[in-house]
C-alpha positions as CSV (number, residue, x, y, z in Angstrom):
1,M,24.2,14.7,-51.2
2,I,22.1,11.5,-51.3
3,P,22.8,9.5,-48.2
4,W,23.5,6.2,-49.9
5,W,25.5,7.8,-52.7
6,G,28.9,8.9,-51.6
7,S,28.0,10.2,-48.2
8,S,30.8,10.5,-45.7
9,Q,28.5,9.2,-42.9
10,P,27.8,5.5,-42.6
11,T,24.2,4.5,-43.2
12,Q,22.3,2.4,-40.7
13,A,21.2,-1.0,-42.0
14,E,17.5,-1.8,-41.6
15,P,17.0,-4.3,-38.8
16,T,16.2,-7.8,-39.9
17,I,12.9,-9.3,-38.9
18,A,14.7,-11.5,-36.4
19,E,16.3,-8.5,-34.8
20,S,13.0,-6.7,-34.7
21,L,11.3,-9.7,-33.1
22,A,14.2,-10.0,-30.6
23,E,13.8,-6.3,-29.7
24,L,10.0,-6.8,-29.3
25,G,10.7,-9.8,-27.0
26,R,13.0,-7.7,-24.8
27,L,10.4,-4.9,-24.6
28,F,7.7,-7.4,-23.8
29,A,9.8,-8.8,-21.0
30,V,10.3,-5.3,-19.5
31,V,6.6,-4.6,-19.7
32,S,5.8,-7.9,-18.1
33,W,8.3,-7.3,-15.3
34,R,6.8,-3.9,-14.7
35,M,3.3,-5.3,-14.6
36,E,4.4,-7.9,-12.0
37,M,5.9,-5.2,-9.9
38,A,2.8,-3.1,-10.1
39,T,0.6,-6.1,-9.2
40,V,2.8,-6.7,-6.1
41,E,2.6,-3.1,-5.1
42,V,-1.2,-3.0,-5.5
43,E,-1.5,-6.2,-3.4
44,R,0.7,-4.7,-0.7
45,L,-1.4,-1.5,-0.6
46,R,-4.7,-3.6,-0.5
47,A,-3.4,-5.5,2.5
48,K,-2.4,-2.2,4.2
49,V,-5.9,-0.7,3.6
50,E,-7.5,-3.9,5.0
51,A,-5.4,-3.7,8.1
52,T,-6.1,0.0,8.6
53,K,-9.8,-0.6,8.1
54,G,-9.6,-3.3,10.8
55,V,-7.9,-0.9,13.2
56,M,-10.5,1.8,12.4
57,E,-13.4,-0.6,13.0
58,S,-11.8,-1.7,16.3
59,A,-11.5,2.0,17.3
60,A,-15.2,2.6,16.5
61,T,-16.2,-0.4,18.6
62,L,-14.0,0.7,21.4
63,L,-15.6,4.2,21.4
64,A,-19.1,2.8,21.3
65,G,-18.4,0.5,24.2
66,L,-16.7,3.3,26.1
67,H,-19.7,5.5,25.7
68,Q,-22.0,2.7,27.0
69,R,-19.7,2.0,30.0
70,L,-19.6,5.6,30.9
71,T,-23.3,5.9,30.8
72,D,-23.7,2.7,32.9
73,A,-21.1,3.9,35.5
74,G,-22.8,7.2,36.1
75,T,-20.9,8.9,38.9
76,D,-19.6,5.8,40.6
77,P,-15.9,6.7,41.3
78,V,-14.7,3.0,41.4
79,A,-16.4,2.2,38.1
80,L,-15.1,5.4,36.5
81,A,-11.5,4.6,37.7
82,A,-11.8,1.1,36.1
83,I,-13.0,2.7,32.8
84,T,-10.1,5.1,33.0
85,D,-7.6,2.3,33.4
86,D,-9.1,0.2,30.6
87,L,-9.1,3.3,28.4
88,A,-5.4,4.0,29.0
89,S,-4.5,0.4,28.0
90,S,-6.8,0.4,25.0
91,T,-5.4,3.8,23.9
92,D,-1.8,2.4,24.1
93,A,-2.8,-0.7,22.1
94,L,-4.6,1.4,19.5
95,A,-1.6,3.7,19.2
96,A,0.7,0.7,18.7
97,A,-1.6,-0.7,16.0
98,V,-1.8,2.6,14.1
99,A,2.0,3.0,14.3
100,A,2.5,-0.5,13.0
101,N,0.2,0.2,10.0
102,T,2.0,3.4,9.1
103,Q,5.3,1.6,8.4
């Protein structure tokens, strides 16, 4: 049977131009909101990468300095003890910084 000719099922009226424009406006608003959320997320990730990069650069500097201090200390037990103490506190600070950047 022809849908518009005696069908028992109601036919859907074609949306008006105004209704179509309103639907496009709603879809545009959803897309805009999602883009804003994606931009916020990308910025958050960028900041986290920068912070992590800073921690890694600090760790590299610490290791280079440690190597030089160990070389300079030679076998002097007092100098080696001071380096050991500094290394322990630096390790704790580095661990705290890494833990803070993983959250």
